[in-house]
N, C-alpha and C positions, 0 to 999 in steps of 0.2 A: 504494500500500500504506500509506503514511504517513497519507493522508487517511482511509482506512478505520479505521486504528488510532485516529486522533483522534476520529472519529465514534463508535467503540465506547467509548472512554474517557469521552465526554460522555454518551452515551445508554444505554450498557449497561456501566457500570463494574464492575470486579471487586472483591469484598470478601472478606477472609479469613473462611473458614468458622468459625474459632475466636474471633477477637477483633474481627472486622468492620472491620478497618482496610482502607482503600481501597488497591488496587494489584495484589494477587495473591490467588488463592484460598486460599493458605496462607502465612503468614509462616514463614520458615525456622526461627525459634526454637521453633515449636510442634511441629516434627518431631523424632523421636528418631533421630538419625543414628548408624548403625553403621559403614558402610564397611568391612566385614570379610568374610573368608572363613570358611565354616563347614563342618563335616562334615555332609553331607546326611542322615545317619541320626540321630546323637545331638545335633546342633547345637552341638558343641564349637567354640568360637570361636578363630580363628587370626589375630591382628593382623598377623603377618608370617610367611610360610611359604615353603617350597620347593614348587613347584607339584605335584610328584609325591606329596606327603605330606599333602594336604588331607583326604581321606577317611581317617578313623581306621583303623588296621590291623584292629581288631576289627570294624569296620563294613563292610569292603570286600566281603564276601560277601553283604551285604544290599542293595546298591545297584549300579546301573550308572553312577552319577555319580562323577566324580573330584573333585568339590568344588563348592561353591556360594558365590557372592559376593552379598551383599545390601546395599542402600544404607540402608534405613530399617527400624526396628522396626514390625511390624504392630500398631499400637495403635489406640485409639479415634479419634484425630485422622486417622491415615492411612486408616482404614476409611471415613471421611467422604469423602475424596478419591476413593478407588477406586469407591465406590458412586455418587457424583455423576457420575464419568466414564463408567461402564459403563451406568448405568440412568436417569440424570436429564438426559442430553443436554448435559452440560457438555463439549462436544467440545474447546474451546480449552484444557482442562486438559492436553492433549497437549503444548502448548508448555512448560509447567512441568516435566512429566515428562521431556521430551527435554533440557531444560536441565540438570536434575539428572544425567541420564545422561551427557551430554557432559563436564560438569565432573568427575564422579567417575571416569570412565574415563581421562581425561587424567592425573589425579593419582594414582590408586590401582591401576589395572587394566591399562591398555593395555601398559605396558612389560613386563609379566610374560609376555605371549604374543607369538609371532611367526606371521604368516601364518594368522590365525584369522578365522573369520566368525561372525556371529550367525545363529541359526536361531530364528525366532519360533515359539512354541507356536501352532498353528493352531486356529481355531474351525470348527465345522461350518457348512456353507453356510446352513442355515436360521437359525442363531443370528446370523450376520452380517447376513442379510436383516432379521431382527427388530430388531436393534440399529441397523442402518444403516451400520455400519462395522466393520472388524476392529480392535478396540481395542489389541491387542498389536502388530500390524504397523504401525499408524499411528504409534506412538511411535518405532519404528526408522526409519520413513520421514522423520520430522522430526529425527532425530539425524544425526550426521556419520559414522556407522560403517556398514561394509558388512554386508549381510545377504542371505540367500537363503532362499526358501521351500522348503526341502528336504523338510520334513514336511508331510503333509496329514492332515486329520481325516477318517477314513473311517467313523466310527461316531458317531451322535448320542447322546452320553452324557447321563445324568441330571445335574442340578445337583449339584455336589459339596459345597456348603456344609453341608447338613444330614445328610450321610452320615458313618458312622463309618469307621475306617481300613480295615476288612475290606471294607465296601461300596464304598469309593473304589477299592480295588485291583481288585475284581471288575468294577466299572463301566468301568474303563479298559482292560481286557484287549482287545487288538485294535483299540484306538481310533485308532491312528496308523499311517500307511504312508508310503512314500517317494514324493515327487512324481516322476512318470515322466521328466520332462525333465531331472532331475538324476541319473538312474541311473548314467550314465557318469562324470559330474563328481565324484561323491562318492568315487570310487576314489582320487582324488588328494588328498583332504582328510585331514589328520592330527588337527587340533584344531578343534572347533566349540564354541560357547557358546550353549546354549539360553537364550532370553529369555522371561520370563513376568512378570506383574505382581506376584504374591505367591507365597510358599511357605508352606504350612501343614503338611500331612503329607508332602509331597514326592512323592505318588503320581503326579501328572501328569508331573512332570519325570523321574521314574524310568522311567516307561513310554516316554516320548519318547526317553530316553537308550538304552534297550534296543533300540529300533528302529534307532537310528543305529549303535550298536555292532555289531548283528547284520548291518549292511550295510557293515562294514569300517572305520568311523571309530574310530581308536585312543583318542583323548582327548576326553571329553565333559564339559564343565563347564556350570554354569548361572549365570545372572545374573538376579536378581529385584529389583524396586523395593523390596519389603518382605518380611520374614520373620517368622513367628510363633514366638516362643520360649517 
């Protein structure tokens, strides 16, 4: 493995997308670090909270999520990373994403929950085939935290990026279902944390949370690499 790393460092070195410094695809100082909980509806920020009170009282009827934690602000710099990872075949960006995930959860997140697991937002099988990998699951696979593919994508939805809020919500109705092999197991789960790359309107996360809660899971939070504020 070390020989492979040495070979790649010599013949295919990484350069920061922003300042072109050799070493990583992004120097940490170019990223807008948040490391905070937010209300999933109004995006009110909570630097320190009691877990049950993350989603604002006035917003609770508008979402199935009990709160969201995001590591970075979704700005121009982070958009470069996500685009390169998902569409330009920079597969090894997963190592940097997983490193961020491990560090942040150890310092800011893990101690707040007990006996929780991550649930990756699934992609439709044709999307995975086109891309060549499941970009969300791959990050969790390279992290040190437990996850289970409880959700499955049962509807091939249209791309969300160019849709307005109403179109996003309609597009996602019936998009997710429960993976059959976890039907019995989820009865014993009290808290899950949905994992996705970014949160923009929150429509995807909310639809996934609805399916989980309708199947008996009491507490559903979300973790994203970045959030649009």
